[in-house]
C-alpha positions in Angstrom: 0.1 0.1 0.0 1.6 3.2 -1.2 0.4 6.0 1.9 2.2 9.5 1.4 0.8 11.6 4.3 0.9 11.1 7.7 0.4 12.8 11.3 2.9 12.1 14.1 3.5 12.7 17.7 7.0 13.5 18.8 8.1 14.1 22.1 12.0 14.6 23.2 13.0 13.0 26.3 12.5 14.4 29.5 16.1 16.3 31.6 17.0 14.1 34.2 16.8 15.4 37.7 19.6 17.3 39.7 20.5 15.8 42.8 20.8 17.7 46.2 23.5 16.1 48.3 26.6 17.0 51.2 30.1 15.6 51.1 30.3 13.2 53.9 33.9 13.8 55.7 35.5 12.8 58.6 35.3 15.3 61.1 33.1 16.7 58.4 29.7 15.2 59.1 28.2 17.8 56.7 30.3 19.5 54.4 29.9 21.4 51.0 27.0 20.9 48.6 28.1 17.7 45.8 24.9 17.2 43.9 25.6 16.2 40.5 23.3 17.4 37.4 20.8 15.2 35.4 22.0 14.5 31.9 19.9 15.8 29.0 17.1 14.3 27.5 17.3 12.4 23.9 16.2 14.2 20.9 13.9 12.7 18.1 15.1 12.9 14.8 13.5 12.3 11.6 16.1 10.8 8.9 15.5 10.0 5.1 16.5 6.6 4.7 16.6 4.9 1.4 14.8 2.1 2.8 11.8 3.9 3.1 9.5 4.1 0.5 6.3 5.0 1.8 5.0 6.6 5.0 3.0 3.3 5.7 5.4 2.8 9.1 4.3 5.8 10.7 0.5 5.3 10.1 1.0 2.1 12.0 2.9 3.7 14.6 2.1 7.6 15.5 3.8 8.6 18.9 7.4 8.7 19.1 9.6 9.4 22.5 13.0 9.6 22.8 15.1 8.4 26.3 15.0 10.7 28.8 18.2 11.9 31.1 19.6 9.7 33.9 19.5 11.6 37.3 22.5 13.2 38.7 24.3 11.5 41.8 26.6 12.6 44.5 29.9 13.1 44.6 29.4 15.5 41.6 28.4 12.5 39.4 26.4 14.0 36.2 23.7 12.0 34.7 24.0 10.2 31.3 22.3 11.8 28.5 19.4 10.1 27.0 19.2 8.3 23.5 18.6 10.0 20.4 15.5 8.3 18.3 15.7 8.5 15.0 12.3 7.8 13.1 13.4 6.5 9.0 11.1 8.4 6.3 11.3 8.1 2.4 13.6 10.6 0.8 11.4 13.7 -0.3 9.5 14.1 2.7 8.4 17.1 3.6 7.9 18.1 7.3 5.2 20.8 8.1 3.4 21.8 11.6 0.0 22.0 12.5 -0.2 25.3 11.0 1.3 24.0 7.5 4.6 25.8 8.0 7.4 23.8 5.9 9.7 22.9 9.1 12.4 20.6 6.7 12.5 19.1 3.3 14.5 16.0 3.3 15.5 15.2 -0.1 18.6 13.0 -0.2 19.3 10.1 2.0 20.7 10.8 5.1 19.8 14.1 5.5 18.1 14.5 9.1 16.1 16.6 10.9 15.6 17.5 14.9 11.7 17.2 15.3 11.9 17.3 18.8 14.8 18.4 21.1 14.7 16.9 24.7 14.7 18.9 28.3 17.3 20.2 29.9 19.2 18.4 32.9 18.4 19.6 36.1 21.0 21.3 37.8 22.5 19.7 41.2 23.3 21.8 44.1 26.8 21.7 43.7 26.0 24.1 40.4 23.3 26.0 42.3 25.8 27.1 45.2 26.4 30.9 44.8 23.3 31.6 42.9 21.2 30.1 45.5 23.2 30.6 48.7 26.1 28.8 49.7 24.4 25.6 50.7 21.6 25.4 49.0 19.5 21.9 49.9 17.3 21.5 46.7 18.2 20.6 43.3 16.3 21.4 39.5 13.8 18.7 38.3 14.2 17.9 34.9 13.1 20.0 31.7 10.2 18.1 30.3 11.5 17.3 26.3 9.6 19.6 23.4 6.6 18.1 21.9 4.5 18.7 18.9 2.2 17.3 16.4 3.6 17.1 12.7 2.2 16.7 9.7 4.6 14.4 6.7 3.9 14.6 3.1 6.0 12.5 0.8 7.1 13.7 -3.0 8.8 11.5 -4.8 12.2 11.8 -6.2 12.5 11.3 -9.5 14.2 12.8 -12.7 11.2 12.2 -14.8 7.3 11.8 -14.5 4.9 10.2 -16.7 1.8 11.2 -17.1 -1.4 10.8 -18.9 -5.2 10.0 -18.9 -6.1 6.3 -17.5 -5.0 3.0 -19.3 -2.6 5.4 -21.2 -0.1 2.9 -20.6 2.0 4.4 -18.1 2.6 1.2 -16.2 3.9 -0.7 -19.1 5.9 1.9 -20.5 7.6 2.2 -17.0 8.0 -1.7 -16.8 9.8 -1.9 -20.3 12.3 1.3 -19.9 13.4 -0.1 -15.8 13.2 -2.8 -13.2 9.7 -1.4 -12.1 6.9 -4.1 -12.2 3.5 -2.4 -11.8 0.5 -4.4 -12.0 -1.1 -4.2 -15.7 -4.2 -4.7 -16.8 -6.5 -3.9 -19.6 -9.3 -1.6 -17.4 -8.9 2.3 -15.9 -7.2 3.2 -13.2 -5.1 0.0 -13.0 -2.3 2.2 -11.2 -3.4 3.2 -7.9 -0.1 4.2 -6.8 2.8 5.5 -8.2 6.0 3.6 -9.2 9.4 4.6 -9.4 11.7 2.8 -11.5 15.5 3.4 -12.2 16.6 3.3 -16.1 19.9 2.0 -16.9 21.9 4.5 -19.2 24.9 4.5 -21.4 26.7 7.6 -19.6 24.3 8.0 -16.3 21.4 6.4 -14.5 18.4 8.3 -13.9 14.6 7.6 -11.9 11.3 7.3 -13.4 8.1 7.6 -11.9 4.5 6.9 -13.4 1.8 8.8 -12.1 -2.0 7.3 -11.4 -4.2 8.9 -14.2 -5.0 12.3 -14.5 -8.9 13.4 -15.7 -10.6 16.7 -16.5 -11.0 18.5 -13.3 -8.2 16.6 -11.3 -6.7 20.0 -9.8 -10.1 20.0 -7.9 -9.8 17.1 -6.2 -11.6 14.5 -9.6 -10.4 11.4 -10.4 -7.3 9.8 -8.8 -4.7 12.0 -10.2 -5.2 14.6 -7.5 -3.7 12.4 -4.6 -0.7 12.8 -6.7 0.1 15.6 -8.2 2.3 16.4 -5.6 5.0 13.8 -6.8 5.6 15.3 -10.0 6.7 18.5 -8.3 10.1 17.7 -7.9 10.4 15.7 -11.6 13.2 18.2 -14.1 11.3 16.3 -17.2 7.7 15.5 -17.6 6.4 13.2 -19.9 3.0 13.3 -21.6 1.8 9.7 -22.8 -0.9 9.8 -25.1 -2.9 6.9 -25.8 -3.3 6.8 -29.9 -5.5 3.9 -29.4 -8.4 4.2 -32.2 -11.2 3.1 -29.8 -10.7 5.2 -26.6 -13.4 8.0 -28.2 -10.9 10.9 -27.3 -8.8 13.0 -29.9 -5.0 12.7 -28.6 -4.4 16.3 -29.4 -7.4 17.2 -26.8 -5.7 15.0 -24.6 -2.4 16.8 -24.8 -4.2 20.3 -24.3 -6.2 18.7 -20.9 -3.2 17.4 -19.6 -1.3 20.6 -20.0 -3.8 22.8 -18.6 -4.5 20.3 -15.1 -0.5 20.7 -14.4 -1.1 24.6 -14.9 -3.9 25.1 -13.0 -2.4 22.6 -10.1 0.9 24.4 -10.0 1.8 27.2 -13.3 5.7 26.7 -12.8 5.1 23.0 -13.7 5.0 24.3 -17.4 8.4 25.8 -17.3 9.8 22.3 -17.1 11.3 20.7 -20.1 8.5 18.3 -21.2 8.0 16.1 -24.2 5.1 14.3 -25.8 4.8 10.8 -26.7 2.3 8.9 -28.7 2.0 5.5 -27.5 0.3 2.4 -29.0 1.1 3.1 -32.4 1.1 -0.7 -32.9 -2.7 -0.3 -33.0 -2.8 1.6 -36.3 -4.4 5.4 -35.1 -6.2 7.2 -37.8 -3.6 9.1 -39.7 -5.5 12.8 -38.7 -5.1 11.8 -35.1 -1.7 11.6 -35.3 -1.4 14.6 -37.5 -3.4 16.9 -34.9 -1.0 15.4 -32.1 2.0 16.7 -34.2 0.8 20.0 -34.8 -0.8 20.3 -31.6 3.2 19.7 -30.2 4.8 21.9 -32.2 2.4 24.9 -31.4 3.7 24.2 -27.6 7.1 24.0 -28.8 7.4 20.5 -27.3 9.0 17.1 -29.0 6.7 14.2 -30.3 8.1 10.7 -30.4 6.2 7.4 -31.3 6.1 4.5 -29.7 4.5 1.3 -28.7 5.3 -0.2 -24.9 4.1 -3.6 -25.9 6.3 -4.3 -29.0 9.1 -1.9 -27.8 9.1 -0.1 -31.1 10.7 3.9 -30.7 11.9 3.2 -27.1 15.0 3.5 -28.1 14.3 6.7 -29.1 12.8 8.0 -26.0 15.3 6.3 -24.1 17.9 8.5 -26.1 15.9 11.6 -25.8 15.3 11.1 -22.0 19.1 10.3 -21.3 19.9 13.8 -23.1 17.5 15.7 -21.1 18.5 14.4 -18.2 22.2 14.9 -18.7 21.6 18.4 -20.2 19.6 19.5 -16.7 22.4 18.2 -14.7 22.3 20.0 -11.2 20.1 22.5 -12.5 16.9 20.5 -12.0 14.2 22.3 -9.8 15.1 20.3 -6.7 18.6 20.2 -7.1 21.0 21.1 -4.3 18.2 21.7 -1.9 18.9 21.6 1.6 17.4 20.8 4.5 15.4 23.8 6.0 15.2 24.6 9.5 12.1 25.8 11.4 13.0 29.6 12.9 13.3 28.3 16.7 15.3 30.0 19.2 16.7 29.0 22.4 15.4 32.1 23.9 12.3 33.8 23.0 11.2 37.3 24.3 8.4 37.0 27.3 4.8 38.0 26.7 1.8 38.5 28.8 -1.7 38.5 28.0 -5.2 38.1 29.3 -7.3 35.1 30.0 -10.6 35.7 31.3 -9.6 37.1 35.0 -6.0 35.6 35.2 -2.9 36.8 33.3 -0.9 34.4 31.4 2.8 34.7 31.0 4.7 33.2 28.4 8.1 32.7 27.0 10.6 29.4 27.1 13.3 31.1 29.5 10.7 31.8 32.6 8.4 28.5 31.5 11.5 26.7 31.8 12.0 28.1 35.5 8.5 26.9 36.9 8.6 23.5 34.9 12.4 23.0 37.2 11.5 23.8 40.2 10.9 21.7 42.9 7.6 21.9 44.0 7.9 19.9 47.0 11.1 22.1 48.4 10.2 25.4 50.0 13.7 26.8 49.5 13.1 26.0 46.1 10.0 27.6 45.7 11.7 30.9 47.4 14.6 30.7 44.9 11.8 30.7 42.1 10.3 33.6 43.0 13.7 35.6 43.3 14.4 34.5 39.8 11.0 35.6 38.2 11.2 38.8 39.7 14.7 39.4 38.3 13.3 38.4 35.1 11.1 41.1 34.9 7.9 39.2 35.0 6.7 41.9 38.0 7.2 44.7 35.6 5.2 43.1 32.8 2.3 42.0 34.6 2.3 46.0 36.0 2.6 47.2 32.2 -0.3 44.8 31.2 -2.6 46.1 33.9 -2.3 43.7 36.9 -3.3 44.8 40.5 -2.1 43.2 43.8 -4.1 40.1 44.5 -4.2 39.2 40.7 -3.8 35.8 39.3 -1.1 35.0 37.1 -0.2 32.1 35.0 3.1 30.5 33.9 3.4 27.0 32.9 0.7 25.8 34.1 1.0 26.9 37.8 -0.9 30.0 38.9 0.7 32.7 41.0 -0.7 35.6 43.4 0.7 38.9 41.7 2.1 40.6 44.8 4.4 43.4 44.0 7.0 43.8 46.4 9.8 46.3 45.1 11.5 46.9 48.2 12.1 42.9 48.5 13.3 43.2 45.4 16.1 45.8 46.1 17.3 43.8 49.4 17.8 40.8 47.0 19.8 42.5 44.8 21.8 44.1 47.0 22.2 41.6 49.6 25.7 39.9 49.2 26.2 35.9 48.4 27.1 33.9 51.3 30.3 32.0 50.5 29.9 28.3 50.6 31.2 26.9 54.3 29.9 30.3 56.4 30.3 29.3 60.0 26.6 29.7 60.2 25.5 27.2 57.9 27.6 24.1 59.3 
């Protein structure tokens, strides 16, 4: 089954908690802090793998979570980093967020994208000494990993795309010129999924794909072709395969006009690609008037016309020579040549913002939310330290500018605080000298 769309949920590993401990030495029953930091959580990566052809595996499993970091230990032992998780996707996978913005375009095998970062490991009390006093009796919790939903879309990576009406012979042609073996039968819509085939040329190889038959109105959602039009987008060369059988009830020249119109309406820049007209089923002796009309229409559009029979093999050598020349001429100038992985503009730091949500103020910002998420809420000293950090971050000033009054509620990362501005306390905290570790009053 060919699946070219998927929706997944990715979650980075939780950071390991920091450790709160003190040295135990002879004659010094309570030495200085020696709690180590927790390890960072693992990342979820999307990697383009040549072993993947469709997104069907991501339909079977939709939730991906990396390993969490290891908790820090006493004796300044740092916890191990959580293992990354790599999710294999086919080359040509486009990654979008829930709003449809492109985050990454994984075209070449080996390219990868960080889909979800792991959480930062919490600091142990050895690292907090000084910032939180000489003998902090608490450590930071590990930061939760980043999580979000992603929409994946596969656009096949091929040099040549063969398009045509249903039963025009696309599958037969690709089976004759490559090792691909699509199902072939004498009825409309035989091809229900695109196929990739590699054509072995004398100087170089190239990839060909056939696209399920288009019908008039495909760009509006009619027929089957619209679901696969995206697979034409990466091709440097488009082959219009025209059915010349005399019993189709259609005019070949009109078929060419329709195919051009459908591609142009779907994406106008497709008509800027190298295009070629191939008249198939010439072994069925089509009326000369049909061939003359198709040749005239091809000349008017400036397109080369080649006559073939995919069944008997007549004309295939001429077609392959033409395609090889065109692929060689395009070289590295194809529509997607040299494309690199694109990343969403996600910064480590971002500006805090305050908004009103009913009777409560909502404070958002990666840094301030991280402070709250990494606080040990069971430790009074840790909560007091958080209060100071929030004040120093300027949260009170932002709330005042937003119109908050004393006693109003403010929410940060799911935790609700009471807004009580205290400028005198803030000044005292700023002016208070930090205690050095090992002060006699703390022993």
